C-alpha positions as a LaTeX table, in Angstrom:
\begin{tabular}{lrrr}
\hline
Residue & $x$ (\AA) & $y$ (\AA) & $z$ (\AA) \\
\hline
Met1 & 18.30 & 7.35 & 2.24 \\
Asp2 & 17.70 & 10.96 & 3.08 \\
Leu3 & 14.39 & 10.78 & 4.97 \\
Ile4 & 14.01 & 14.56 & 5.14 \\
Lys5 & 14.28 & 14.78 & 1.36 \\
Phe6 & 11.87 & 11.84 & 0.99 \\
Lys7 & 9.29 & 13.47 & 3.28 \\
Arg8 & 9.51 & 16.75 & 1.32 \\
Ser9 & 9.07 & 14.89 & $-1.95$ \\
Ala10 & 6.14 & 12.89 & $-0.56$ \\
Ala11 & 4.45 & 16.06 & 0.71 \\
Arg12 & 4.90 & 17.72 & $-2.69$ \\
Lys13 & 3.57 & 14.74 & $-4.71$ \\
Lys14 & 1.00 & 13.24 & $-2.35$ \\
Thr15 & $-2.13$ & 15.07 & $-3.55$ \\
Lys16 & $-1.55$ & 14.25 & $-7.24$ \\
Leu17 & $-0.60$ & 10.65 & $-6.53$ \\
Lys18 & $-3.65$ & 10.15 & $-4.30$ \\
Ala19 & $-5.84$ & 11.54 & $-7.10$ \\
Phe20 & $-4.21$ & 9.11 & $-9.53$ \\
Leu21 & $-4.89$ & 6.18 & $-7.19$ \\
Thr22 & $-8.49$ & 7.32 & $-6.75$ \\
Lys23 & $-8.88$ & 7.40 & $-10.53$ \\
Leu24 & $-7.47$ & 3.87 & $-10.65$ \\
Asp25 & $-10.45$ & 2.79 & $-8.59$ \\
Asp26 & $-12.62$ & 3.47 & $-11.66$ \\
Ile27 & $-10.29$ & 3.07 & $-14.63$ \\
Val28 & $-7.84$ & 0.17 & $-14.62$ \\
Pro29 & $-5.67$ & $-0.39$ & $-17.69$ \\
Glu30 & $-5.99$ & $-3.91$ & $-19.03$ \\
Glu31 & $-2.21$ & $-4.29$ & $-18.79$ \\
Met32 & $-2.10$ & $-3.24$ & $-15.12$ \\
Pro33 & $-0.63$ & $-6.51$ & $-13.73$ \\
Arg34 & 2.25 & $-6.34$ & $-16.23$ \\
Leu35 & 2.79 & $-2.61$ & $-15.64$ \\
Val36 & 2.94 & $-3.08$ & $-11.88$ \\
Lys37 & 5.33 & $-6.03$ & $-12.13$ \\
Glu38 & 7.72 & $-4.22$ & $-14.48$ \\
Thr39 & 7.60 & $-0.93$ & $-12.60$ \\
Asp40 & 7.99 & $-2.58$ & $-9.22$ \\
Ala41 & 11.14 & $-4.37$ & $-10.49$ \\
Glu42 & 12.54 & $-0.96$ & $-11.49$ \\
Val43 & 11.71 & 0.46 & $-8.06$ \\
Trp44 & 13.66 & $-2.23$ & $-6.23$ \\
Gln45 & 16.72 & $-1.44$ & $-8.33$ \\
Glu46 & 16.61 & 2.05 & $-6.80$ \\
Val47 & 15.42 & 1.45 & $-3.23$ \\
Asp48 & 17.27 & $-0.31$ & $-0.42$ \\
Cys49 & 15.08 & $-0.67$ & 2.66 \\
Thr50 & 18.09 & $-1.01$ & 4.97 \\
Thr51 & 19.09 & 2.57 & 4.19 \\
Cys52 & 15.64 & 3.79 & 5.22 \\
Ala53 & 13.60 & 1.66 & 7.65 \\
Asn54 & 11.05 & 4.47 & 7.85 \\
Cys55 & 8.24 & 1.92 & 8.13 \\
Cys56 & 9.84 & 0.49 & 11.30 \\
Lys57 & 10.45 & 3.99 & 12.63 \\
Thr58 & 6.96 & 5.40 & 12.07 \\
Met59 & 4.48 & 2.51 & 11.82 \\
Thr60 & 3.58 & $-0.59$ & 13.78 \\
Pro61 & 2.57 & $-3.93$ & 12.35 \\
Thr62 & $-0.33$ & $-5.89$ & 13.71 \\
Phe63 & 0.78 & $-9.09$ & 15.41 \\
Ser64 & $-1.37$ & $-12.14$ & 14.80 \\
Lys65 & $-1.53$ & $-14.95$ & 17.35 \\
Ala66 & 0.75 & $-17.00$ & 15.08 \\
Asp67 & 3.23 & $-14.09$ & 14.91 \\
Ile68 & 3.29 & $-13.81$ & 18.69 \\
Val69 & 3.86 & $-17.52$ & 19.21 \\
Arg70 & 6.60 & $-17.66$ & 16.54 \\
Ile71 & 8.45 & $-14.56$ & 17.75 \\
Ala72 & 8.19 & $-15.54$ & 21.41 \\
Ala73 & 9.72 & $-18.95$ & 20.63 \\
Phe74 & 12.52 & $-17.26$ & 18.68 \\
Leu75 & 13.20 & $-14.99$ & 21.68 \\
Glu76 & 13.01 & $-17.99$ & 24.02 \\
Thr77 & 10.11 & $-16.66$ & 26.03 \\
Thr78 & 6.40 & $-17.31$ & 26.33 \\
Pro79 & 3.75 & $-15.59$ & 24.24 \\
Glu80 & 2.35 & $-14.07$ & 27.44 \\
Val81 & 5.69 & $-12.59$ & 28.51 \\
Phe82 & 6.40 & $-11.34$ & 24.98 \\
Thr83 & 2.98 & $-9.71$ & 24.72 \\
Lys84 & 3.18 & $-8.09$ & 28.15 \\
Lys85 & 6.66 & $-6.70$ & 27.49 \\
Trp86 & 6.29 & $-5.39$ & 23.93 \\
Leu87 & 2.66 & $-5.14$ & 22.79 \\
Tyr88 & $-0.69$ & $-3.63$ & 23.64 \\
Lys89 & $-4.16$ & $-4.38$ & 22.34 \\
Glu90 & $-5.87$ & $-1.60$ & 20.39 \\
Glu91 & $-9.58$ & $-0.91$ & 20.73 \\
Ala92 & $-10.16$ & $-2.82$ & 17.49 \\
Gly93 & $-8.55$ & $-5.86$ & 19.13 \\
Asp94 & $-5.26$ & $-5.83$ & 17.21 \\
Trp95 & $-1.96$ & $-6.42$ & 18.98 \\
Val96 & 0.56 & $-3.68$ & 18.10 \\
Asn97 & 3.91 & $-2.36$ & 19.35 \\
Lys98 & 3.88 & $-0.30$ & 22.53 \\
Lys99 & 6.48 & 2.08 & 21.11 \\
Gln100 & 8.04 & 3.48 & 17.98 \\
Pro101 & 10.46 & 2.98 & 16.46 \\
Cys102 & 10.01 & $-0.76$ & 16.59 \\
Gln103 & 11.88 & $-2.35$ & 19.45 \\
Phe104 & 13.41 & $-4.88$ & 17.05 \\
Leu105 & 14.96 & $-2.28$ & 14.74 \\
Lys106 & 18.75 & $-2.26$ & 15.14 \\
Arg107 & 20.84 & $-0.04$ & 12.83 \\
Asn108 & 18.02 & 0.03 & 10.22 \\
Lys109 & 17.71 & $-3.76$ & 10.21 \\
Cys110 & 15.18 & $-6.06$ & 11.82 \\
Ser111 & 16.74 & $-8.14$ & 14.58 \\
Ile112 & 13.96 & $-10.75$ & 14.23 \\
Tyr113 & 13.84 & $-10.67$ & 10.43 \\
Glu114 & 13.56 & $-14.46$ & 10.05 \\
Val115 & 10.41 & $-14.54$ & 12.20 \\
Arg116 & 9.08 & $-10.98$ & 11.74 \\
Pro117 & 5.29 & $-10.44$ & 11.74 \\
Lys118 & 3.46 & $-11.34$ & 8.55 \\
Asp119 & 2.42 & $-7.69$ & 8.28 \\
Cys120 & 6.10 & $-6.70$ & 8.05 \\
Ala121 & 6.99 & $-9.51$ & 5.65 \\
Glu122 & 4.27 & $-8.35$ & 3.24 \\
Phe123 & 5.07 & $-4.63$ & 3.48 \\
Pro124 & 4.87 & $-2.49$ & 1.32 \\
His125 & 2.25 & $-4.76$ & $-0.26$ \\
His126 & 3.22 & $-4.04$ & $-3.88$ \\
Asn127 & 2.63 & $-7.67$ & $-4.83$ \\
Lys128 & $-0.98$ & $-7.72$ & $-3.65$ \\
Lys129 & $-3.36$ & $-8.58$ & $-6.46$ \\
Pro130 & $-5.22$ & $-7.06$ & $-8.02$ \\
Phe131 & $-3.15$ & $-3.95$ & $-7.40$ \\
Asp132 & $-6.05$ & $-1.49$ & $-7.65$ \\
Val133 & $-7.90$ & $-3.15$ & $-4.75$ \\
Tyr134 & $-5.13$ & $-1.85$ & $-2.46$ \\
Asn135 & $-5.17$ & 1.77 & $-3.62$ \\
Asp136 & $-6.13$ & 2.97 & $-0.11$ \\
Thr137 & $-3.14$ & 1.12 & 1.35 \\
Phe138 & $-0.77$ & 2.66 & $-1.19$ \\
Ser139 & $-2.32$ & 6.08 & $-0.66$ \\
Asn140 & $-1.74$ & 5.81 & 3.10 \\
Asn141 & 1.87 & 4.69 & 2.59 \\
Leu142 & 2.97 & 7.39 & 0.14 \\
Asp143 & 4.61 & 9.41 & 2.90 \\
Lys144 & 5.87 & 6.40 & 4.82 \\
Cys145 & 7.59 & 4.27 & 2.19 \\
Pro146 & 9.96 & 5.60 & $-0.49$ \\
Ala147 & 9.37 & 2.45 & $-2.56$ \\
Thr148 & 5.62 & 3.04 & $-2.59$ \\
Leu149 & 6.03 & 6.72 & $-3.47$ \\
Leu150 & 8.37 & 5.80 & $-6.32$ \\
Leu151 & 6.14 & 2.96 & $-7.56$ \\
Val152 & 2.99 & 5.08 & $-7.68$ \\
Asp153 & 4.85 & 8.03 & $-9.21$ \\
Lys154 & 6.36 & 5.83 & $-11.94$ \\
Leu155 & 3.03 & 4.10 & $-12.61$ \\
Lys156 & 1.27 & 7.46 & $-12.89$ \\
Lys157 & 3.81 & 8.74 & $-15.42$ \\
Arg158 & 3.78 & 5.53 & $-17.40$ \\
Ile159 & 0.02 & 5.17 & $-17.54$ \\
Glu160 & $-0.50$ & 8.84 & $-18.45$ \\
Glu161 & 2.04 & 8.49 & $-21.28$ \\
Glu162 & 0.91 & 5.12 & $-22.64$ \\
Tyr163 & $-2.86$ & 5.19 & $-22.18$ \\
Val164 & $-5.81$ & 7.43 & $-22.93$ \\
Trp165 & $-6.43$ & 8.61 & $-19.46$ \\
\hline
\end{tabular}
């Protein structure tokens, strides 16, 4: 994955794709669940996260108490030691990574993949339902996740071609 090329593409398309997502807040095609499922399947034929890992390089997940306990056990330490070493508490009260890229990213792969935070396991959230409820999430991730950029771009083209828009 050429991240420089991705970032250029995201910068070029972001305004139009954000406008499309905003429009989806008001107008949702009846077939949206099917369209998202089909288009998302196409996207994952083209995108391999292990050639990118931009999310792990530029974002931090939130760590729930259950995440902290599970990961600490996996690392054979206590939740307190794990938290003190790797996390800090934001003003909103969320536990997040102290640094970026993520300390568990090794050669574009997660070294704690089996026990990774729920936030990471659910990313990029394409399977959230109904899709249009998460338009803000997708809008924020357009320049962070090639799969999200591709999904929204393909959905925009498909919906504009197939529906009165």
